[in-house]
PDB file of N, CA, C and O in Angstrom:
ATOM      1  N   UNK A   1      21.238   0.944  19.025  1.00  0.00           N
ATOM      2  CA  UNK A   1      20.704   0.227  17.877  1.00  0.00           C
ATOM      3  C   UNK A   1      19.221  -0.038  18.096  1.00  0.00           C
ATOM      4  O   UNK A   1      18.765  -0.270  19.215  1.00  0.00           O
ATOM      5  N   UNK A   2      18.487   0.006  16.993  1.00  0.00           N
ATOM      6  CA  UNK A   2      17.057  -0.292  17.039  1.00  0.00           C
ATOM      7  C   UNK A   2      16.711  -1.203  15.864  1.00  0.00           C
ATOM      8  O   UNK A   2      17.538  -1.457  14.989  1.00  0.00           O
ATOM      9  N   UNK A   3      15.498  -1.676  15.865  1.00  0.00           N
ATOM     10  CA  UNK A   3      15.021  -2.516  14.776  1.00  0.00           C
ATOM     11  C   UNK A   3      14.420  -1.709  13.634  1.00  0.00           C
ATOM     12  O   UNK A   3      14.018  -2.267  12.613  1.00  0.00           O
ATOM     13  N   UNK A   4      14.361  -0.399  13.811  1.00  0.00           N
ATOM     14  CA  UNK A   4      13.713   0.458  12.818  1.00  0.00           C
ATOM     15  C   UNK A   4      14.678   0.862  11.710  1.00  0.00           C
ATOM     16  O   UNK A   4      15.875   1.044  11.935  1.00  0.00           O
ATOM     17  N   UNK A   5      14.126   0.996  10.508  1.00  0.00           N
ATOM     18  CA  UNK A   5      14.897   1.464   9.362  1.00  0.00           C
ATOM     19  C   UNK A   5      14.380   2.841   8.976  1.00  0.00           C
ATOM     20  O   UNK A   5      13.313   2.952   8.373  1.00  0.00           O
ATOM     21  N   UNK A   6      15.112   3.879   9.309  1.00  0.00           N
ATOM     22  CA  UNK A   6      14.663   5.235   8.979  1.00  0.00           C
ATOM     23  C   UNK A   6      14.817   5.536   7.493  1.00  0.00           C
ATOM     24  O   UNK A   6      15.511   4.825   6.766  1.00  0.00           O
ATOM     25  N   UNK A   7      14.154   6.605   7.060  1.00  0.00           N
ATOM     26  CA  UNK A   7      14.273   7.019   5.663  1.00  0.00           C
ATOM     27  C   UNK A   7      15.705   7.456   5.348  1.00  0.00           C
ATOM     28  O   UNK A   7      16.296   7.014   4.362  1.00  0.00           O
ATOM     29  N   UNK A   8      16.250   8.323   6.191  1.00  0.00           N
ATOM     30  CA  UNK A   8      17.632   8.776   6.037  1.00  0.00           C
ATOM     31  C   UNK A   8      18.259   8.838   7.417  1.00  0.00           C
ATOM     32  O   UNK A   8      17.651   9.334   8.365  1.00  0.00           O
ATOM     33  N   UNK A   9      19.470   8.334   7.522  1.00  0.00           N
ATOM     34  CA  UNK A   9      20.157   8.450   8.802  1.00  0.00           C
ATOM     35  C   UNK A   9      21.597   8.868   8.576  1.00  0.00           C
ATOM     36  O   UNK A   9      22.232   8.500   7.589  1.00  0.00           O
ATOM     37  N   UNK A  10      22.088   9.648   9.523  1.00  0.00           N
ATOM     38  CA  UNK A  10      23.442  10.165   9.481  1.00  0.00           C
ATOM     39  C   UNK A  10      24.100   9.776  10.804  1.00  0.00           C
ATOM     40  O   UNK A  10      24.075  10.547  11.763  1.00  0.00           O
ATOM     41  N   UNK A  11      24.691   8.572  10.852  1.00  0.00           N
ATOM     42  CA  UNK A  11      25.203   8.027  12.111  1.00  0.00           C
ATOM     43  C   UNK A  11      26.272   8.889  12.781  1.00  0.00           C
ATOM     44  O   UNK A  11      26.349   8.924  14.009  1.00  0.00           O
ATOM     45  N   UNK A  12      27.093   9.582  12.000  1.00  0.00           N
ATOM     46  CA  UNK A  12      28.138  10.406  12.599  1.00  0.00           C
ATOM     47  C   UNK A  12      27.556  11.567  13.409  1.00  0.00           C
ATOM     48  O   UNK A  12      28.203  12.058  14.334  1.00  0.00           O
ATOM     49  N   UNK A  13      26.343  12.010  13.072  1.00  0.00           N
ATOM     50  CA  UNK A  13      25.689  13.103  13.799  1.00  0.00           C
ATOM     51  C   UNK A  13      24.515  12.611  14.641  1.00  0.00           C
ATOM     52  O   UNK A  13      23.886  13.395  15.351  1.00  0.00           O
ATOM     53  N   UNK A  14      24.219  11.304  14.563  1.00  0.00           N
ATOM     54  CA  UNK A  14      23.083  10.703  15.274  1.00  0.00           C
ATOM     55  C   UNK A  14      21.775  11.415  14.903  1.00  0.00           C
ATOM     56  O   UNK A  14      20.944  11.707  15.763  1.00  0.00           O
ATOM     57  N   UNK A  15      21.613  11.686  13.602  1.00  0.00           N
ATOM     58  CA  UNK A  15      20.435  12.375  13.089  1.00  0.00           C
ATOM     59  C   UNK A  15      19.672  11.438  12.152  1.00  0.00           C
ATOM     60  O   UNK A  15      20.259  10.741  11.324  1.00  0.00           O
ATOM     61  N   UNK A  16      18.353  11.442  12.307  1.00  0.00           N
ATOM     62  CA  UNK A  16      17.462  10.702  11.418  1.00  0.00           C
ATOM     63  C   UNK A  16      16.481  11.696  10.818  1.00  0.00           C
ATOM     64  O   UNK A  16      15.953  12.567  11.511  1.00  0.00           O
ATOM     65  N   UNK A  17      16.246  11.552   9.522  1.00  0.00           N
ATOM     66  CA  UNK A  17      15.246  12.372   8.842  1.00  0.00           C
ATOM     67  C   UNK A  17      14.182  11.431   8.311  1.00  0.00           C
ATOM     68  O   UNK A  17      14.468  10.515   7.540  1.00  0.00           O
ATOM     69  N   UNK A  18      12.948  11.674   8.735  1.00  0.00           N
ATOM     70  CA  UNK A  18      11.814  10.861   8.314  1.00  0.00           C
ATOM     71  C   UNK A  18      10.923  11.675   7.388  1.00  0.00           C
ATOM     72  O   UNK A  18      10.610  12.831   7.673  1.00  0.00           O
ATOM     73  N   UNK A  19      10.522  11.077   6.293  1.00  0.00           N
ATOM     74  CA  UNK A  19       9.591  11.691   5.352  1.00  0.00           C
ATOM     75  C   UNK A  19       8.280  10.927   5.451  1.00  0.00           C
ATOM     76  O   UNK A  19       8.184   9.778   5.018  1.00  0.00           O
ATOM     77  N   UNK A  20       7.289  11.566   6.016  1.00  0.00           N
ATOM     78  CA  UNK A  20       6.005  10.916   6.234  1.00  0.00           C
ATOM     79  C   UNK A  20       5.127  11.065   5.008  1.00  0.00           C
ATOM     80  O   UNK A  20       4.704  12.169   4.666  1.00  0.00           O
ATOM     81  N   UNK A  21       4.856   9.949   4.347  1.00  0.00           N
ATOM     82  CA  UNK A  21       3.973   9.955   3.193  1.00  0.00           C
ATOM     83  C   UNK A  21       2.539  10.222   3.608  1.00  0.00           C
ATOM     84  O   UNK A  21       2.237  10.311   4.799  1.00  0.00           O
ATOM     85  N   UNK A  22       1.671  10.348   2.648  1.00  0.00           N
ATOM     86  CA  UNK A  22       0.300  10.777   2.939  1.00  0.00           C
ATOM     87  C   UNK A  22      -0.546   9.684   3.593  1.00  0.00           C
ATOM     88  O   UNK A  22      -1.151   9.929   4.637  1.00  0.00           O
ATOM     89  N   UNK A  23      -0.603   8.511   3.018  1.00  0.00           N
ATOM     90  CA  UNK A  23      -1.600   7.538   3.447  1.00  0.00           C
ATOM     91  C   UNK A  23      -1.279   6.856   4.770  1.00  0.00           C
ATOM     92  O   UNK A  23      -2.136   6.824   5.654  1.00  0.00           O
ATOM     93  N   UNK A  24      -0.103   6.321   4.936  1.00  0.00           N
ATOM     94  CA  UNK A  24       0.197   5.532   6.135  1.00  0.00           C
ATOM     95  C   UNK A  24       0.397   6.382   7.373  1.00  0.00           C
ATOM     96  O   UNK A  24       0.146   5.905   8.480  1.00  0.00           O
ATOM     97  N   UNK A  25       0.831   7.602   7.232  1.00  0.00           N
ATOM     98  CA  UNK A  25       1.200   8.399   8.399  1.00  0.00           C
ATOM     99  C   UNK A  25       0.073   9.288   8.914  1.00  0.00           C
ATOM    100  O   UNK A  25       0.164   9.817  10.021  1.00  0.00           O
ATOM    101  N   UNK A  26      -0.972   9.457   8.139  1.00  0.00           N
ATOM    102  CA  UNK A  26      -2.039  10.358   8.562  1.00  0.00           C
ATOM    103  C   UNK A  26      -3.281   9.629   9.061  1.00  0.00           C
ATOM    104  O   UNK A  26      -4.340  10.238   9.220  1.00  0.00           O
ATOM    105  N   UNK A  27      -3.155   8.338   9.307  1.00  0.00           N
ATOM    106  CA  UNK A  27      -4.226   7.607   9.968  1.00  0.00           C
ATOM    107  C   UNK A  27      -3.923   7.577  11.461  1.00  0.00           C
ATOM    108  O   UNK A  27      -2.795   7.837  11.879  1.00  0.00           O
ATOM    109  N   UNK A  28      -4.922   7.262  12.248  1.00  0.00           N
ATOM    110  CA  UNK A  28      -4.716   7.180  13.697  1.00  0.00           C
ATOM    111  C   UNK A  28      -3.679   6.098  14.025  1.00  0.00           C
ATOM    112  O   UNK A  28      -2.797   6.306  14.858  1.00  0.00           O
ATOM    113  N   UNK A  29      -3.795   4.956  13.369  1.00  0.00           N
ATOM    114  CA  UNK A  29      -2.843   3.859  13.594  1.00  0.00           C
ATOM    115  C   UNK A  29      -1.432   4.260  13.177  1.00  0.00           C
ATOM    116  O   UNK A  29      -0.469   3.980  13.892  1.00  0.00           O
ATOM    117  N   UNK A  30      -1.309   4.909  12.032  1.00  0.00           N
ATOM    118  CA  UNK A  30       0.000   5.354  11.557  1.00  0.00           C
ATOM    119  C   UNK A  30       0.624   6.377  12.483  1.00  0.00           C
ATOM    120  O   UNK A  30       1.828   6.341  12.738  1.00  0.00           O
ATOM    121  N   UNK A  31      -0.194   7.288  12.987  1.00  0.00           N
ATOM    122  CA  UNK A  31       0.293   8.315  13.914  1.00  0.00           C
ATOM    123  C   UNK A  31       0.838   7.669  15.187  1.00  0.00           C
ATOM    124  O   UNK A  31       1.905   8.047  15.670  1.00  0.00           O
ATOM    125  N   UNK A  32       0.111   6.702  15.725  1.00  0.00           N
ATOM    126  CA  UNK A  32       0.550   6.019  16.946  1.00  0.00           C
ATOM    127  C   UNK A  32       1.847   5.255  16.693  1.00  0.00           C
ATOM    128  O   UNK A  32       2.764   5.308  17.512  1.00  0.00           O
ATOM    129  N   UNK A  33       1.931   4.549  15.575  1.00  0.00           N
ATOM    130  CA  UNK A  33       3.158   3.809  15.236  1.00  0.00           C
ATOM    131  C   UNK A  33       4.351   4.756  15.110  1.00  0.00           C
ATOM    132  O   UNK A  33       5.449   4.450  15.577  1.00  0.00           O
ATOM    133  N   UNK A  34       4.126   5.911  14.475  1.00  0.00           N
ATOM    134  CA  UNK A  34       5.206   6.894  14.326  1.00  0.00           C
ATOM    135  C   UNK A  34       5.683   7.405  15.681  1.00  0.00           C
ATOM    136  O   UNK A  34       6.885   7.561  15.895  1.00  0.00           O
ATOM    137  N   UNK A  35       4.756   7.665  16.594  1.00  0.00           N
ATOM    138  CA  UNK A  35       5.126   8.152  17.933  1.00  0.00           C
ATOM    139  C   UNK A  35       5.921   7.107  18.694  1.00  0.00           C
ATOM    140  O   UNK A  35       6.913   7.439  19.343  1.00  0.00           O
ATOM    141  N   UNK A  36       5.505   5.851  18.626  1.00  0.00           N
ATOM    142  CA  UNK A  36       6.235   4.768  19.300  1.00  0.00           C
ATOM    143  C   UNK A  36       7.623   4.625  18.694  1.00  0.00           C
ATOM    144  O   UNK A  36       8.619   4.528  19.411  1.00  0.00           O
ATOM    145  N   UNK A  37       7.677   4.613  17.389  1.00  0.00           N
ATOM    146  CA  UNK A  37       8.956   4.487  16.680  1.00  0.00           C
ATOM    147  C   UNK A  37       9.898   5.630  17.066  1.00  0.00           C
ATOM    148  O   UNK A  37      11.071   5.398  17.359  1.00  0.00           O
ATOM    149  N   UNK A  38       9.384   6.859  17.065  1.00  0.00           N
ATOM    150  CA  UNK A  38      10.219   8.006  17.399  1.00  0.00           C
ATOM    151  C   UNK A  38      10.705   7.924  18.851  1.00  0.00           C
ATOM    152  O   UNK A  38      11.848   8.276  19.144  1.00  0.00           O
ATOM    153  N   UNK A  39       9.853   7.468  19.743  1.00  0.00           N
ATOM    154  CA  UNK A  39      10.240   7.315  21.149  1.00  0.00           C
ATOM    155  C   UNK A  39      11.461   6.405  21.277  1.00  0.00           C
ATOM    156  O   UNK A  39      12.431   6.750  21.952  1.00  0.00           O
ATOM    157  N   UNK A  40      11.410   5.246  20.628  1.00  0.00           N
ATOM    158  CA  UNK A  40      12.523   4.302  20.736  1.00  0.00           C
ATOM    159  C   UNK A  40      13.787   4.802  20.036  1.00  0.00           C
ATOM    160  O   UNK A  40      14.897   4.560  20.510  1.00  0.00           O
ATOM    161  N   UNK A  41      13.623   5.485  18.931  1.00  0.00           N
ATOM    162  CA  UNK A  41      14.799   6.039  18.257  1.00  0.00           C
ATOM    163  C   UNK A  41      15.467   7.103  19.127  1.00  0.00           C
ATOM    164  O   UNK A  41      16.692   7.134  19.244  1.00  0.00           O
ATOM    165  N   UNK A  42      14.661   7.973  19.735  1.00  0.00           N
ATOM    166  CA  UNK A  42      15.228   9.008  20.613  1.00  0.00           C
ATOM    167  C   UNK A  42      15.833   8.393  21.874  1.00  0.00           C
ATOM    168  O   UNK A  42      16.849   8.870  22.379  1.00  0.00           O
ATOM    169  N   UNK A  43      15.211   7.349  22.369  1.00  0.00           N
ATOM    170  CA  UNK A  43      15.753   6.652  23.541  1.00  0.00           C
ATOM    171  C   UNK A  43      17.124   6.038  23.220  1.00  0.00           C
ATOM    172  O   UNK A  43      17.983   5.928  24.095  1.00  0.00           O
ATOM    173  N   UNK A  44      17.317   5.644  21.965  1.00  0.00           N
ATOM    174  CA  UNK A  44      18.597   5.081  21.528  1.00  0.00           C
ATOM    175  C   UNK A  44      19.626   6.171  21.222  1.00  0.00           C
ATOM    176  O   UNK A  44      20.754   5.863  20.837  1.00  0.00           O
ATOM    177  N   UNK A  45      19.246   7.455  21.391  1.00  0.00           N
ATOM    178  CA  UNK A  45      20.200   8.543  21.216  1.00  0.00           C
ATOM    179  C   UNK A  45      20.108   9.310  19.914  1.00  0.00           C
ATOM    180  O   UNK A  45      20.917  10.207  19.674  1.00  0.00           O
ATOM    181  N   UNK A  46      19.142   8.982  19.065  1.00  0.00           N
ATOM    182  CA  UNK A  46      18.990   9.657  17.782  1.00  0.00           C
ATOM    183  C   UNK A  46      18.169  10.931  17.936  1.00  0.00           C
ATOM    184  O   UNK A  46      17.278  11.012  18.781  1.00  0.00           O
ATOM    185  N   UNK A  47      18.481  11.919  17.111  1.00  0.00           N
ATOM    186  CA  UNK A  47      17.662  13.121  16.987  1.00  0.00           C
ATOM    187  C   UNK A  47      16.834  12.923  15.721  1.00  0.00           C
ATOM    188  O   UNK A  47      17.386  12.703  14.643  1.00  0.00           O
ATOM    189  N   UNK A  48      15.514  13.000  15.853  1.00  0.00           N
ATOM    190  CA  UNK A  48      14.624  12.700  14.733  1.00  0.00           C
ATOM    191  C   UNK A  48      13.954  13.986  14.243  1.00  0.00           C
ATOM    192  O   UNK A  48      13.350  14.725  15.021  1.00  0.00           O
ATOM    193  N   UNK A  49      14.073  14.232  12.950  1.00  0.00           N
ATOM    194  CA  UNK A  49      13.387  15.345  12.291  1.00  0.00           C
ATOM    195  C   UNK A  49      12.377  14.746  11.333  1.00  0.00           C
ATOM    196  O   UNK A  49      12.703  13.843  10.562  1.00  0.00           O
ATOM    197  N   UNK A  50      11.158  15.243  11.379  1.00  0.00           N
ATOM    198  CA  UNK A  50      10.098  14.719  10.536  1.00  0.00           C
ATOM    199  C   UNK A  50       9.635  15.789   9.542  1.00  0.00           C
ATOM    200  O   UNK A  50       9.493  16.964   9.883  1.00  0.00           O
ATOM    201  N   UNK A  51       9.409  15.353   8.329  1.00  0.00           N
ATOM    202  CA  UNK A  51       8.827  16.196   7.291  1.00  0.00           C
ATOM    203  C   UNK A  51       7.619  15.445   6.755  1.00  0.00           C
ATOM    204  O   UNK A  51       7.719  14.269   6.407  1.00  0.00           O
ATOM    205  N   UNK A  52       6.489  16.115   6.689  1.00  0.00           N
ATOM    206  CA  UNK A  52       5.296  15.414   6.235  1.00  0.00           C
ATOM    207  C   UNK A  52       5.064  15.625   4.741  1.00  0.00           C
ATOM    208  O   UNK A  52       5.792  16.358   4.071  1.00  0.00           O
ATOM    209  N   UNK A  53       4.046  14.970   4.256  1.00  0.00           N
ATOM    210  CA  UNK A  53       3.688  15.001   2.841  1.00  0.00           C
ATOM    211  C   UNK A  53       3.570  16.425   2.313  1.00  0.00           C
ATOM    212  O   UNK A  53       4.010  16.718   1.201  1.00  0.00           O
ATOM    213  N   UNK A  54       2.979  17.304   3.105  1.00  0.00           N
ATOM    214  CA  UNK A  54       2.754  18.670   2.655  1.00  0.00           C
ATOM    215  C   UNK A  54       4.052  19.479   2.580  1.00  0.00           C
ATOM    216  O   UNK A  54       4.132  20.447   1.824  1.00  0.00           O
ATOM    217  N   UNK A  55       5.063  19.091   3.353  1.00  0.00           N
ATOM    218  CA  UNK A  55       6.359  19.774   3.300  1.00  0.00           C
ATOM    219  C   UNK A  55       7.124  19.457   2.019  1.00  0.00           C
ATOM    220  O   UNK A  55       7.978  20.235   1.592  1.00  0.00           O
ATOM    221  N   UNK A  56       6.818  18.321   1.411  1.00  0.00           N
ATOM    222  CA  UNK A  56       7.607  17.898   0.253  1.00  0.00           C
ATOM    223  C   UNK A  56       6.783  17.769  -1.027  1.00  0.00           C
ATOM    224  O   UNK A  56       7.327  17.420  -2.075  1.00  0.00           O
ATOM    225  N   UNK A  57       5.485  18.045  -0.958  1.00  0.00           N
ATOM    226  CA  UNK A  57       4.599  17.858  -2.107  1.00  0.00           C
ATOM    227  C   UNK A  57       4.804  18.905  -3.196  1.00  0.00           C
ATOM    228  O   UNK A  57       4.898  18.558  -4.374  1.00  0.00           O
ATOM    229  N   UNK A  58       4.873  20.134  -2.836  1.00  0.00           N
ATOM    230  CA  UNK A  58       5.006  21.221  -3.810  1.00  0.00           C
ATOM    231  C   UNK A  58       6.453  21.687  -3.888  1.00  0.00           C
ATOM    232  O   UNK A  58       7.186  21.641  -2.900  1.00  0.00           O
ATOM    233  N   UNK A  59       6.851  22.129  -5.058  1.00  0.00           N
ATOM    234  CA  UNK A  59       8.250  22.520  -5.272  1.00  0.00           C
ATOM    235  C   UNK A  59       8.707  23.601  -4.296  1.00  0.00           C
ATOM    236  O   UNK A  59       9.801  23.500  -3.741  1.00  0.00           O
ATOM    237  N   UNK A  60       7.893  24.634  -4.074  1.00  0.00           N
ATOM    238  CA  UNK A  60       8.340  25.710  -3.186  1.00  0.00           C
ATOM    239  C   UNK A  60       8.477  25.216  -1.741  1.00  0.00           C
ATOM    240  O   UNK A  60       9.364  25.670  -1.019  1.00  0.00           O
ATOM    241  N   UNK A  61       7.617  24.301  -1.318  1.00  0.00           N
ATOM    242  CA  UNK A  61       7.740  23.753   0.033  1.00  0.00           C
ATOM    243  C   UNK A  61       8.917  22.794   0.107  1.00  0.00           C
ATOM    244  O   UNK A  61       9.610  22.733   1.123  1.00  0.00           O
ATOM    245  N   UNK A  62       9.147  22.038  -0.975  1.00  0.00           N
ATOM    246  CA  UNK A  62      10.285  21.124  -0.998  1.00  0.00           C
ATOM    247  C   UNK A  62      11.587  21.889  -0.853  1.00  0.00           C
ATOM    248  O   UNK A  62      12.493  21.453  -0.142  1.00  0.00           O
ATOM    249  N   UNK A  63      11.683  23.017  -1.518  1.00  0.00           N
ATOM    250  CA  UNK A  63      12.903  23.829  -1.418  1.00  0.00           C
ATOM    251  C   UNK A  63      13.137  24.276   0.020  1.00  0.00           C
ATOM    252  O   UNK A  63      14.272  24.258   0.498  1.00  0.00           O
ATOM    253  N   UNK A  64      12.062  24.682   0.722  1.00  0.00           N
ATOM    254  CA  UNK A  64      12.190  25.087   2.117  1.00  0.00           C
ATOM    255  C   UNK A  64      12.620  23.900   2.982  1.00  0.00           C
ATOM    256  O   UNK A  64      13.460  24.048   3.870  1.00  0.00           O
ATOM    257  N   UNK A  65      12.047  22.730   2.722  1.00  0.00           N
ATOM    258  CA  UNK A  65      12.412  21.529   3.484  1.00  0.00           C
ATOM    259  C   UNK A  65      13.871  21.158   3.209  1.00  0.00           C
ATOM    260  O   UNK A  65      14.611  20.793   4.123  1.00  0.00           O
ATOM    261  N   UNK A  66      14.271  21.256   1.948  1.00  0.00           N
ATOM    262  CA  UNK A  66      15.651  20.937   1.578  1.00  0.00           C
ATOM    263  C   UNK A  66      16.638  21.864   2.291  1.00  0.00           C
ATOM    264  O   UNK A  66      17.659  21.405   2.803  1.00  0.00           O
ATOM    265  N   UNK A  67      16.340  23.155   2.325  1.00  0.00           N
ATOM    266  CA  UNK A  67      17.225  24.109   3.004  1.00  0.00           C
ATOM    267  C   UNK A  67      17.286  23.829   4.507  1.00  0.00           C
ATOM    268  O   UNK A  67      18.347  23.950   5.120  1.00  0.00           O
ATOM    269  N   UNK A  68      16.159  23.459   5.093  1.00  0.00           N
ATOM    270  CA  UNK A  68      16.149  23.133   6.521  1.00  0.00           C
ATOM    271  C   UNK A  68      16.998  21.896   6.794  1.00  0.00           C
ATOM    272  O   UNK A  68      17.747  21.866   7.770  1.00  0.00           O
ATOM    273  N   UNK A  69      16.892  20.886   5.956  1.00  0.00           N
ATOM    274  CA  UNK A  69      17.690  19.664   6.112  1.00  0.00           C
ATOM    275  C   UNK A  69      19.174  19.989   5.996  1.00  0.00           C
ATOM    276  O   UNK A  69      19.977  19.519   6.802  1.00  0.00           O
ATOM    277  N   UNK A  70      19.537  20.781   5.009  1.00  0.00           N
ATOM    278  CA  UNK A  70      20.943  21.174   4.854  1.00  0.00           C
ATOM    279  C   UNK A  70      21.441  21.933   6.074  1.00  0.00           C
ATOM    280  O   UNK A  70      22.577  21.736   6.505  1.00  0.00           O
ATOM    281  N   UNK A  71      20.604  22.796   6.632  1.00  0.00           N
ATOM    282  CA  UNK A  71      20.954  23.543   7.833  1.00  0.00           C
ATOM    283  C   UNK A  71      21.139  22.613   9.032  1.00  0.00           C
ATOM    284  O   UNK A  71      22.061  22.790   9.827  1.00  0.00           O
ATOM    285  N   UNK A  72      20.255  21.621   9.154  1.00  0.00           N
ATOM    286  CA  UNK A  72      20.363  20.641  10.247  1.00  0.00           C
ATOM    287  C   UNK A  72      21.677  19.888  10.152  1.00  0.00           C
ATOM    288  O   UNK A  72      22.344  19.668  11.163  1.00  0.00           O
ATOM    289  N   UNK A  73      22.052  19.493   8.949  1.00  0.00           N
ATOM    290  CA  UNK A  73      23.273  18.702   8.787  1.00  0.00           C
ATOM    291  C   UNK A  73      24.542  19.510   8.947  1.00  0.00           C
ATOM    292  O   UNK A  73      25.600  18.938   9.210  1.00  0.00           O
ATOM    293  N   UNK A  74      24.469  20.822   8.799  1.00  0.00           N
ATOM    294  CA  UNK A  74      25.649  21.672   9.009  1.00  0.00           C
ATOM    295  C   UNK A  74      26.028  21.767  10.472  1.00  0.00           C
ATOM    296  O   UNK A  74      27.204  21.906  10.808  1.00  0.00           O
ATOM    297  N   UNK A  75      25.036  21.693  11.339  1.00  0.00           N
ATOM    298  CA  UNK A  75      25.260  21.888  12.786  1.00  0.00           C
ATOM    299  C   UNK A  75      26.124  20.802  13.369  1.00  0.00           C
ATOM    300  O   UNK A  75      26.409  20.814  14.566  1.00  0.00           O
TER     301      UNK A  75
END
């Protein structure tokens, strides 16, 4: 257990999917916070997959991200 609230979590598979928005995650402070957060989540046994703003901004990239997420959850 951690104090963090992920964007999406699948407890039965111990998988977390994070969607990094543009403003908060692309600053130096945001990047450091994300790294610390990911460290503690992985230490607690979670597998963390990150998708950034550019992966989900355009429809064709969103489709690729969606297929990757579906593939991750099948495993």
